[in-house]
N, C-alpha and C positions, 0 to 999 in steps of 0.2 A: 611680195617683193621678188623680183626676178634675179637671175644670175647673169653675169656677163659671159660672153663667149670665150672659149679657150682654144687657141690653135697651137699645136706643137709643130715645130720644124726640126726634123732630125736628119742625120746623115753622117757619113764619114768626114774626116778632115778634108777641107778644100772643096767640098760639094756645093757650097754656097748658102749654107743654112743661116749663118750670121748675117750675110749680106741681105738675104731675103727677109729675115726677121726684122732687121733695121728698116728696110723699105716699107714693110707692112705697118710698122709702128709709126713711121713718119707720115706716110700718105693716108692711112686710115686711122680710125680711132682705137688703136691697140696700144696698151702699155707693154713695153718690152721687158721680159725677164730672161736674162742670160745666165744659164746655169754654168757655162764656162767662166764667166766673170765671178760668180760666187766661188767656184773652185779656185780661181786665181787669188781671190781675196783670202780664202782659207789658207792657201800656201804662204801669201805674204804675212798673215798673222802669225805663222809659225816660223817665219824667217827663212823660207825654203824657196828654191826655184820651182818653176812649174814641173820640170823634169824630175827633180828630187821628190816633190810631193806626189807625183804620179807613181813613182816607184814605191814610195811609202804606202800609198793607197792599195797597191797590189798586195802588200803584206798585212795591211791593217784594214780589215773590212768595216771598222767603225767609221772610217772617213766617208765611205760611200753612203752608209746609213745616215750620217749627219747631213750630208749633202741632199740626199733624197727627202729627208725629213724637212729640211729648210725649203726645198722646192715645193713640196706639198703645202706647207704652211703659208708660204708667200702666195701661191696660186689661190688657195681657199679663201684667205683673208681678202684678197683683192677681188676675187670673183663674187664673194658675198656682198661687196660694195657695188656690185653691178659693173665693174670695170671689165672691158674686153681686153684679153691678154694674148700675147704671142710669146711662146716659150721656146727659146733656142736651147735645145737640150739633146745631147747624144742619145739619151734613153727616154725622152719625153713621151713617146708613143707607148712605151711600156709602163713607165712610172705614173703618168697621168691618165689612168684608164678611162676616166669619164670626160676627157677633152672632147670638144665638139668636132674638130677636124684635126686628124693626125697626118702630117705631111712627111714623106721621106724623100730626100734628094740623093741622087747618086750620079757619079760620073767616072769615067776611066781614070785609073791612077795617074797617067801622064797628064791628063787635063787638070786634075786636082793638084799635082805637083807643080805645074806651071802657075797656077793661081797662087799657091803658097809661096812659090819662089818670088813672084812679083810682089805680093803683099809684104813679105818679110825681108825682101832685098837680099836673098841668098841664092846661090847656084841651084839649078834645076835638080841636079843629082842629090845635093844635100836635102833639098825639100822632100824629094821622094823618099829618101832614106829616113828622114824624120817622121814622115807619114807612116811608113811601114812599121817603124819601131813603136810609134803611138798606137797604131791599130792593133799590133800584137799584144801590147800591154793591156789595152782596153778589152780586147777579146778575152784574154785570160781573167782580168779583173771582174768583168760582168758575168762570165760563166761561174766563177768561184762564188761571187757575192749573191747572184740571183738565179743562176742557171739559165741565163739569157744568152742565146746564140745571136750575135750581132748580124749574122747573115739572114736570120729569120725576120722577114718584114711583114709578117702576118697582122700585127696590130695596127698597121697604117691604113688609112683610108684612100690616100692619094700618093702615088709613087711616080716621081718625075726624074728623068735623065736631064740633069741641069746643063750638060754639055750642049744640048739642042736649043737652049733658050738663053737669051740675055736676061739679066735680072728683072727688067721691066716686064718681059714676057712671062716669067715665072710669077711675078706679082699679079698679073692679069689672070693667070690660071687660078691662083688662090682666091682672088676676088670673085671670080666666076663661081667657084665651088661654094664659097660662103653665101653667095646670092641665092643658091639653090639648095641650101641645107634643108633637111627635113624640118618641116614646121615653118619654113619661110621666114626665119629670123634674119633680120638685117644686122650686119655688124655695127652700123652707126645709127 
């Protein structure tokens, strides 16, 4: 019995990771796992806003432990059923060490701020400030919980500046990389 392919897509807020993960899941035969959605659901279950829950996670390392345990369990369960998975996760490349392809997207803060501004319908300055605050919290959270420096992109196989590519172009890059994965495994 084989195992399905696992692709992680990581990057800072506004880099395009969720957009790319959704495109890959819609166009190719990948089931989408959004760790951000799992985190939001955990916040809702506790009656907290995303910001409140993020601040709590900064003080309570058990939240990240629970999130990462869920991430691994979901991925292993579905992978064992030979499902191909795309995991939209800030730490996917670090947490899912045996993923077949680990992608990291990045873009300048101004570009990411514009994307978040358009997506959330908020002024650009507010979007940039939210991104900075979130990045600062996440940097501290992940360093404290795991000793992970978010600036370290060593675990990733493919690093792409998403400012240079439209979402369809990013998708083609991923599809091409999957086509030539060692062992010649096809995603579909």
